[in-house]
C-alpha positions as CSV (number, residue, x, y, z in Angstrom):
1,M,19.2,15.3,-27.4
2,K,20.3,11.9,-28.8
3,K,19.0,10.3,-25.7
4,R,15.6,12.0,-26.0
5,I,15.3,11.1,-29.7
6,T,16.1,7.4,-28.9
7,A,13.4,7.4,-26.2
8,I,10.8,8.8,-28.6
9,I,11.7,6.1,-31.2
10,L,11.5,3.3,-28.6
11,A,8.2,4.6,-27.4
12,G,6.9,4.5,-30.9
13,L,8.1,1.0,-31.5
14,L,6.4,-0.2,-28.3
15,S,3.2,1.6,-29.3
16,F,3.3,-0.2,-32.7
17,S,3.9,-3.5,-31.0
18,G,0.7,-3.1,-28.9
19,I,2.5,-2.6,-25.5
20,L,1.4,1.0,-25.4
21,P,-1.1,2.6,-27.7
22,A,0.1,5.7,-29.4
23,S,-2.8,7.7,-27.8
24,T,-1.0,7.6,-24.5
25,V,1.9,9.7,-25.7
26,P,1.3,13.3,-24.7
27,A,0.7,15.8,-27.5
28,K,2.7,18.4,-25.8
29,A,5.9,17.7,-23.8
30,A,7.3,20.2,-21.3
31,E,10.9,21.3,-21.5
32,K,13.2,19.1,-19.3
33,P,10.2,17.3,-17.8
34,V,9.9,14.9,-14.9
35,V,8.9,11.7,-16.7
36,I,6.3,9.6,-14.8
37,V,5.0,6.2,-15.8
38,I,1.7,5.1,-14.2
39,D,1.1,1.4,-14.3
40,P,-2.6,0.4,-13.9
41,G,-2.2,-3.1,-12.4
42,H,-3.4,-6.2,-14.1
43,G,-5.4,-5.9,-17.4
44,G,-6.4,-8.2,-20.2
45,N,-7.1,-11.7,-18.9
46,N,-5.5,-10.8,-15.6
47,L,-8.5,-9.5,-13.7
48,G,-6.7,-9.1,-10.3
49,A,-8.8,-9.3,-7.1
50,Q,-12.5,-9.9,-7.5
51,H,-14.6,-9.3,-4.4
52,N,-17.9,-7.5,-3.5
53,G,-18.7,-6.7,-7.2
54,F,-15.2,-5.2,-7.8
55,T,-12.7,-6.2,-10.5
56,E,-9.3,-4.9,-9.7
57,K,-8.2,-4.2,-13.3
58,L,-11.1,-1.9,-13.8
59,L,-10.4,0.1,-10.6
60,T,-6.7,0.5,-11.3
61,L,-7.3,2.0,-14.7
62,Q,-9.9,4.4,-13.4
63,V,-7.5,5.6,-10.7
64,A,-4.6,5.8,-13.2
65,N,-6.6,8.0,-15.5
66,A,-7.5,10.3,-12.6
67,M,-3.9,10.4,-11.5
68,K,-2.6,11.2,-15.0
69,A,-5.1,14.0,-15.4
70,E,-4.2,15.5,-12.1
71,L,-0.4,15.2,-12.7
72,E,-0.7,16.9,-16.1
73,K,-1.9,20.0,-14.3
74,Y,1.6,20.5,-13.0
75,D,4.5,22.2,-14.9
76,N,7.3,20.3,-16.5
77,V,5.7,16.8,-16.2
78,T,5.3,14.2,-18.9
79,V,3.0,11.3,-18.0
80,Y,2.6,7.9,-19.6
81,L,0.3,4.9,-18.9
82,T,1.5,1.3,-19.5
83,R,-2.0,0.5,-20.6
84,T,-5.1,2.5,-21.6
85,S,-7.8,-0.1,-21.9
86,N,-9.0,-3.0,-19.8
87,E,-8.5,-5.4,-22.8
88,Q,-4.7,-4.9,-22.8
89,G,-2.6,-7.5,-21.2
90,V,1.0,-6.3,-20.5
91,S,3.7,-8.4,-18.9
92,L,5.5,-7.1,-15.9
93,E,8.8,-7.1,-17.8
94,D,7.2,-5.0,-20.6
95,R,5.9,-2.5,-18.2
96,A,9.4,-1.8,-16.8
97,A,10.9,-1.9,-20.4
98,F,8.5,0.8,-21.5
99,A,9.4,2.9,-18.5
100,Q,13.1,2.5,-19.5
101,S,12.3,3.4,-23.1
102,V,10.8,6.8,-22.1
103,N,13.6,7.5,-19.6
104,A,11.1,7.4,-16.7
105,D,12.1,9.0,-13.4
106,F,9.7,6.7,-11.6
107,L,7.1,4.0,-12.2
108,Y,4.0,3.7,-10.0
109,S,2.1,0.5,-10.2
110,L,-1.5,0.9,-8.9
111,H,-3.3,-1.9,-7.2
112,F,-6.0,-2.9,-4.7
113,N,-5.6,-5.6,-2.1
114,A,-7.3,-8.8,-0.8
115,S,-6.2,-11.5,1.6
116,A,-6.9,-15.2,1.9
117,E,-8.3,-14.7,5.4
118,H,-10.3,-11.7,4.4
119,N,-9.4,-10.1,7.7
120,F,-6.8,-7.4,6.8
121,Y,-7.6,-3.8,5.8
122,G,-5.7,-0.6,5.0
123,C,-3.2,0.7,2.5
124,E,0.5,-0.1,2.0
125,V,3.3,0.6,-0.4
126,W,5.9,-1.9,-1.6
127,A,9.4,-0.7,-2.6
128,S,12.6,-2.2,-3.8
129,A,14.9,-3.7,-1.2
130,F,18.1,-2.4,-3.0
131,G,20.2,0.7,-3.1
132,S,18.9,4.0,-4.5
133,C,15.7,2.3,-5.6
134,Y,15.0,1.4,-2.0
135,Q,15.9,5.0,-0.9
136,K,13.6,6.6,-3.5
137,G,10.8,4.1,-3.0
138,M,10.8,4.6,0.8
139,D,10.8,8.4,0.5
140,F,7.9,8.4,-1.9
141,G,6.1,5.6,-0.1
142,N,6.1,7.5,3.2
143,I,4.6,10.5,1.4
144,M,2.0,8.3,-0.3
145,I,0.9,6.5,2.8
146,A,0.3,9.9,4.5
147,E,-1.9,11.1,1.6
148,L,-4.0,7.9,1.8
149,G,-4.2,8.2,5.5
150,S,-5.8,11.6,5.1
151,L,-8.8,9.7,3.5
152,D,-9.2,7.7,6.7
153,I,-7.5,4.6,5.1
154,Y,-5.6,2.7,7.7
155,Q,-1.8,2.9,7.1
156,K,0.0,-0.4,7.0
157,G,3.3,1.2,6.0
158,V,6.0,1.0,3.4
159,K,7.7,-2.4,3.0
160,T,10.1,-4.5,1.0
161,K,10.1,-8.2,0.2
162,I,12.9,-10.3,-1.2
163,G,12.2,-13.6,-3.0
164,K,14.0,-17.0,-2.8
165,K,16.5,-15.9,-5.5
166,G,17.6,-12.9,-3.5
167,E,15.9,-10.4,-5.7
168,D,12.9,-8.2,-5.2
169,Y,9.9,-10.5,-4.8
170,Y,7.4,-8.5,-6.8
171,G,8.0,-8.8,-10.6
172,V,7.3,-5.2,-11.6
173,I,9.6,-3.8,-8.9
174,R,12.2,-6.4,-9.7
175,A,12.1,-5.5,-13.4
176,C,12.4,-1.8,-12.6
177,T,15.3,-2.3,-10.2
178,A,17.2,-4.2,-12.9
179,R,16.9,-1.1,-15.0
180,N,17.8,1.2,-12.2
181,I,14.3,2.8,-12.3
182,P,12.6,3.4,-8.9
183,G,9.3,1.6,-8.9
184,V,6.7,1.0,-6.2
185,I,3.4,-0.9,-5.8
186,I,0.6,1.2,-4.3
187,E,-2.0,-1.0,-2.6
188,H,-4.8,1.5,-2.0
189,A,-7.3,-0.5,0.0
190,Y,-8.8,-4.0,0.5
191,L,-11.7,-5.1,-1.7
192,D,-12.7,-7.9,0.7
193,H,-13.0,-6.2,4.1
194,A,-15.9,-4.3,5.6
195,Y,-13.7,-1.4,6.8
196,D,-12.4,-0.5,3.3
197,V,-15.2,-1.6,1.0
198,P,-17.6,1.3,1.8
199,K,-14.9,3.8,1.0
200,V,-14.1,2.2,-2.4
201,K,-17.8,2.1,-3.2
202,A,-18.3,5.8,-2.3
203,A,-19.1,8.2,-5.2
204,N,-16.0,9.6,-6.8
205,F,-13.6,7.9,-4.4
206,L,-11.5,6.3,-7.2
207,N,-11.0,9.7,-8.7
208,T,-10.0,11.0,-5.3
209,L,-7.5,8.3,-5.0
210,G,-6.0,9.3,-8.3
211,V,-5.7,12.9,-7.1
212,K,-4.0,11.7,-3.9
213,D,-1.6,9.6,-5.8
214,A,-0.7,12.6,-8.1
215,T,-0.3,14.8,-5.0
216,A,2.1,12.4,-3.5
217,V,4.2,12.5,-6.7
218,A,4.0,16.3,-6.8
219,K,5.3,16.5,-3.3
220,Y,8.1,14.0,-3.9
221,F,9.3,15.8,-7.0
222,K,8.5,19.3,-5.5
223,L,6.3,20.2,-8.4
224,K,4.2,23.3,-8.9
225,S,1.3,24.1,-11.1
226,S,0.7,27.4,-12.9
227,K,-2.8,26.2,-13.7
228,T,-4.0,25.5,-10.2
229,G,-1.5,27.5,-8.1
230,A,-0.5,24.4,-6.2
231,D,3.2,24.7,-5.2
232,F,5.1,21.9,-3.5
233,S,8.5,23.3,-4.4
234,G,9.2,23.9,-0.7
235,F,7.9,20.5,0.5
236,K,10.2,18.9,3.0
237,Y,10.6,15.4,4.2
238,T,13.3,13.4,6.0
239,P,15.1,11.4,3.4
240,T,15.8,7.7,3.8
241,A,19.5,6.7,3.9
242,Q,20.7,4.6,1.0
243,P,21.4,1.1,2.4
244,A,24.7,-0.7,1.9
245,G,22.9,-4.0,1.4
246,P,19.4,-5.3,0.7
247,I,16.7,-4.5,3.3
248,R,15.0,-7.8,4.0
249,Q,11.4,-8.2,5.1
250,D,10.6,-9.1,8.7
251,E,10.0,-12.8,8.8
252,S,9.3,-13.2,12.5
253,A,6.3,-12.6,14.7
254,P,6.2,-9.7,17.3
255,D,8.6,-10.2,20.1
256,V,6.1,-9.5,23.0
257,C,2.4,-10.1,23.4
258,D,1.4,-10.2,27.1
259,I,-1.9,-9.5,28.7
260,K,-3.5,-9.3,32.2
261,V,-7.0,-8.8,33.3
262,L,-7.5,-5.5,35.1
263,A,-11.2,-5.7,35.9
264,R,-14.5,-7.3,35.0
265,N,-18.0,-6.0,34.9
266,D,-20.6,-8.5,36.1
267,K,-23.5,-6.5,34.7
268,D,-22.5,-6.0,31.1
269,G,-19.9,-8.8,30.7
270,N,-17.0,-6.6,29.8
271,V,-13.5,-7.7,30.8
272,L,-10.9,-4.9,30.9
273,V,-7.6,-6.2,29.5
274,Q,-4.2,-4.6,29.5
275,M,-2.0,-5.7,26.6
276,T,1.7,-5.1,26.0
277,A,2.9,-5.7,22.4
278,K,6.3,-5.0,20.9
279,D,8.2,-5.9,17.7
280,N,11.8,-5.0,17.4
281,Q,11.8,-5.0,13.6
282,S,8.4,-3.9,12.5
283,P,5.5,-1.9,13.9
284,V,2.6,-3.7,15.6
285,I,-0.5,-2.5,13.7
286,Y,-3.4,-4.8,14.6
287,F,-4.6,-6.8,17.6
288,A,-7.4,-9.3,18.1
289,Y,-8.9,-10.9,21.2
290,S,-10.7,-14.1,22.2
291,Y,-12.9,-14.9,25.2
292,D,-13.0,-18.6,24.6
293,G,-9.4,-19.5,25.0
294,G,-8.4,-18.9,21.3
295,K,-11.1,-20.9,19.5
296,T,-12.6,-17.7,17.9
297,Y,-11.2,-14.2,17.6
298,S,-12.6,-10.7,17.1
299,P,-12.0,-8.9,13.9
300,L,-8.6,-7.2,13.7
301,Q,-8.5,-4.0,15.7
302,M,-6.3,-1.0,15.1
303,W,-3.3,-0.9,17.5
304,D,-2.1,2.5,18.8
305,R,1.5,2.5,17.6
306,S,2.5,5.3,20.0
307,K,2.1,2.9,22.9
308,E,3.5,-0.5,23.7
309,T,0.9,-1.0,26.5
310,Q,-2.8,-0.2,26.2
311,S,-6.1,-1.3,27.6
312,Y,-9.4,-2.3,26.0
313,N,-12.6,-4.2,26.8
314,V,-13.4,-7.7,25.7
315,K,-17.1,-8.4,25.6
316,V,-18.1,-11.8,26.9
317,P,-21.5,-13.0,25.6
318,S,-24.2,-13.4,28.2
319,G,-24.3,-16.9,29.7
320,F,-20.8,-17.9,28.6
321,A,-19.3,-19.6,31.6
322,N,-15.6,-19.5,32.6
323,P,-14.1,-17.3,29.8
324,T,-10.4,-17.4,29.1
325,I,-8.9,-14.3,27.4
326,V,-6.3,-14.8,24.7
327,C,-5.0,-12.0,22.4
328,R,-2.9,-11.7,19.3
329,A,-0.6,-8.9,18.2
330,Y,0.1,-8.5,14.4
331,N,3.0,-6.7,12.8
332,N,2.7,-5.0,9.4
333,F,3.9,-8.1,7.7
334,E,0.8,-9.8,9.0
335,L,2.6,-12.1,11.4
336,F,1.2,-12.6,14.8
337,K,2.2,-13.6,18.3
338,E,-0.4,-15.0,20.7
339,S,-0.5,-14.0,24.3
340,N,-0.6,-16.0,27.5
341,P,-4.2,-17.3,28.3
342,V,-5.8,-15.6,31.3
343,P,-8.8,-17.4,32.9
344,V,-11.5,-15.1,34.2
345,K,-13.7,-16.1,37.1
346,E,-17.3,-16.9,36.1
347,F,-19.5,-13.8,35.7
348,K,-22.6,-13.3,37.7
349,Y,-25.0,-11.8,35.1
């Protein structure tokens, strides 16, 4: 009881200080609830990614509100937000401190992605590299990735990243881990890639993302809802083993990327290429091909992770003489290995 009272007092102090408005505190708390903190990424002067008419801080708050509304349909759950308006700027440390003040069982930081090259797409989850926070983050992350995959968002996986000081690289995860609170970053989709943008722009898609986020939480905590009849109390997943030491990110390119030309079609300019790609540490998730010896490349294609060797057509433009095929294999840390170049005899169009 003393612990619960202390948490309520600290939450009130943080509300008074402007870190969390009092309106975010639920009016009715369930008995012995699971305590969830949803962290809409960015806010205030920190706009986040800005592409294609999107501003990340606006999107994350909309998804967070939908996630909160859906989670509150479940029994024995108390849900908080680290911010409730787009004008609020909250430091990463304060987000984790608030989670600690309310005795949070988990913090979920919601984000959208973008890349310098504007060539990546899909969803990913970042977890702590350390101990039980790694274990819980990976378990939840695998459930979350599957939920987003059901929306036809490409799954890039659940990953860790350690910075130069030997701590978790991402600040909100690092601050949570320091307080022994499991925390993850959910990168829902890319705002700068043609594969993901139409999904994000679709009507009600952001609310759908919030529901999917909430469903992943409900499955992880095995929740049930007397309001909707949803019952995940029997949900099963294979738990991740708690590591003895930190789990570092893969910092090397795929180990194998070999190609050979199987056939060519003189009429339509297609070259049938067989490619073998393998990474001993991380999954290969994308590939790209070039017909001009590596000067230009195709957009990133989805790699079938169930196969190390697969075949595909490379379209050579009409009139392009003496093509040379080069391919790249990318792992889920976005590192690539380039194949051997294979010259193709001139086409007879």
